[in-house]
C-alpha positions, 0 to 999 in steps of 0.5 A, spaced: 118 770 226 115 771 233 111 777 234 115 780 240 121 778 236 119 782 230 118 788 235 125 787 239 128 787 232 125 793 229 130 799 229 125 805 230 128 812 227 126 818 231 130 823 226 130 831 228 127 830 235 126 836 239 126 836 246 119 838 249 118 841 256 115 835 259 120 829 259 119 822 261 121 821 268 127 817 270 123 812 275 117 809 276 111 806 271 108 811 267 102 813 263 104 818 258 097 820 255 094 826 250 091 827 244 093 824 237 098 828 234 101 831 240 108 827 240 107 821 245 110 816 240 116 821 238 117 822 246 117 815 248 122 813 242 127 818 244 127 816 251 128 809 249 134 811 244 138 813 251 137 806 254 140 799 253 137 796 246 137 789 248 134 790 255 128 794 252 122 792 248 117 797 244 110 794 242 106 798 238 099 796 238 097 800 232 102 796 228 099 793 222 102 786 224 097 786 230 091 786 225 091 778 225 095 777 230 094 777 238 099 778 244 097 774 250 099 776 257 103 770 258 107 770 252 109 777 253 111 775 260 115 769 258 119 774 253 120 779 258 123 773 263 127 770 257 130 776 254 131 780 261 127 786 259 128 791 264 123 797 260 117 795 256 113 800 252 106 799 250 104 804 245 097 806 242 095 802 248 087 801 249 084 799 256 082 792 256 087 790 250 090 785 256 087 782 262 093 785 266 099 789 265 106 785 265 111 785 271 117 788 269 122 793 272 119 799 268 113 799 264 111 805 260 104 805 257 102 810 252 094 812 251 090 817 248 086 818 255 088 817 262 088 810 264 084 809 270 086 807 277 093 809 281 098 804 279 101 809 274 104 816 274 100 820 269 104 824 264 099 828 260 102 831 253 099 837 250 101 839 243 106 845 242 105 851 246 108 857 242 115 856 246 116 849 244 113 851 237 119 856 236 124 850 238 121 846 232 120 851 227 127 852 224 125 854 217 123 861 218 126 868 222 123 870 228 119 876 225 115 871 221 115 865 227 108 868 229 105 868 222 108 861 221 105 859 228 098 861 225 098 857 219 101 851 222 098 850 229 100 846 234 101 839 232 109 837 232 109 833 225 106 840 222 110 845 225 117 843 221 114 844 214 116 850 211 111 850 206 103 849 205 101 845 211 094 843 207 096 836 204 099 834 211 093 836 215 089 832 210 094 826 211 093 827 219 086 827 219 085 821 214 090 817 218 088 819 225 080 819 225 075 815 221 070 818 216 065 819 221 069 822 226 072 827 220 065 829 218 064 830 226 070 835 226 068 839 220 061 840 223 065 842 230 070 847 226 064 850 223 061 852 230 068 853 233 068 858 239 060 857 239 056 856 245 053 849 244 050 843 248 051 835 245 044 835 244 045 841 239 051 838 236 047 832 234 041 836 231 046 839 227 050 833 225 043 829 223 042 834 218 049 833 215 050 826 215 047 819 217 049 818 225 046 815 231 045 819 237 049 813 241 055 814 237 055 821 237 054 822 244 059 817 245 064 820 240 063 827 244 065 824 250 071 820 248 073 827 244 072 831 251 076 825 255 082 825 250 082 833 249 080 833 241 075 838 244 074 842 250 067 845 253 069 852 257 064 854 262 061 861 262 060 865 268 055 870 264 050 865 261 048 858 262 046 856 256 051 851 253 058 851 253 064 855 249 066 849 244 074 849 242 077 844 238 084 842 240 088 846 234 086 852 231 090 851 225 086 845 224 079 848 226 081 853 220 083 848 215 076 845 216 072 851 214 072 856 208 071 862 212 073 862 219 075 869 221 082 871 224 079 873 231 076 866 232 083 863 230 086 868 235 081 867 240 082 860 240 090 861 241 089 864 247 084 859 250 088 853 248 095 857 251 091 858 258 089 850 258 096 848 256 099 852 262 094 849 267 090 855 268 083 854 271 078 859 267 071 860 264 068 865 259 065 871 260 060 871 254 063 875 249 067 879 253 073 874 254 076 869 259 076 870 267 081 866 271 080 863 278 083 869 281 079 874 277 083 876 271 080 877 265 083 876 259 081 879 252 083 877 246 084 883 241 089 882 236 089 889 233 085 894 237 088 900 239 089 903 246 083 908 244 078 903 242 079 898 248 079 904 253 072 907 250 070 900 250 072 899 257 069 905 260 062 902 257 063 895 260 066 897 267 060 896 271 060 889 268 067 888 270 065 890 277 059 886 277 063 880 276 069 881 281 074 883 275 081 885 279 085 885 273 085 886 265 090 883 260 089 885 253 092 880 248 094 883 242 098 881 236 104 886 237 101 892 241 103 894 248 100 899 253 097 900 260 092 904 263 088 904 270 080 905 271 079 906 278 082 900 282 082 895 275 089 895 272 089 894 264 095 892 260 096 890 253 101 885 251 103 881 245 101 874 244 108 871 244 110 875 251 104 874 254 104 866 253 111 866 256 109 870 262 103 866 264 107 860 264 112 863 268 107 865 273 104 858 274 111 855 275 
């Protein structure tokens, strides 16, 4: 059987799909991109289920039948013409896999990183935010949802698991990252939320496993472009940037003693990133946004404790032009004023929804 006929004859199941906040637009050529495990394939298969099957073609460049076979641009173009294909999806595509893009009424290219050039409408897909997680999580009552979020993280495939996600997390790592990448992820998880440079990462890595400088620098660059890791600039100190992995549950899974505050801190930072809010760290004091709001992750601290610390740090807040301070907690709510700065504490589940509403 011809490889393209094989792809057109496949019946791809997309069971239990939960609609995401961002959807593929009805028109235009699209580059759907995002970190591995964010749900890109599930989204595109759901999109195809609503179209006429005979006029669509889904080509998966990760299909094992592609290992010893290749697709040429001419063969794809001929197949499009012969079968009157209107919508072509190229999934798990890498730049350079074809010398040019086929001509078709509608082209959707699914990649880990944004394709260069301006020929596509880019659509970035992040892993789940808390609201999306609640839509996916149908296994526990609402009062336990936050604990389930902590345990499962933001990867769609893991969010629907009601029991331990350890086995599923291991399977995800083995299927999406090669062995050296896994080793690097373990190393990064053990330095999670620390201020690092790529040179420091290389120094740590070569003490643990055999690795070349070129490979590590190239892989860190690819991880940053894909969104596997984030480096956050610091407004307070200039030595290194705060490094975060893309999923707080994965980071915890890869370590043996990560404290809860580290996981909660990452959860807050990733919420800011997913909501498109520009921010920097203010050393250990929290995250300061582009409009000078300071976000302080403080899961369990009381109002009295935070108030006392605020008095001691008030000169620092004034020095850096802080206009408002939001304390993100697990469950506590309170507010107070010191001079012209308003302090407000909100539970994470309430704060993350408000942040999104403000952006829209």
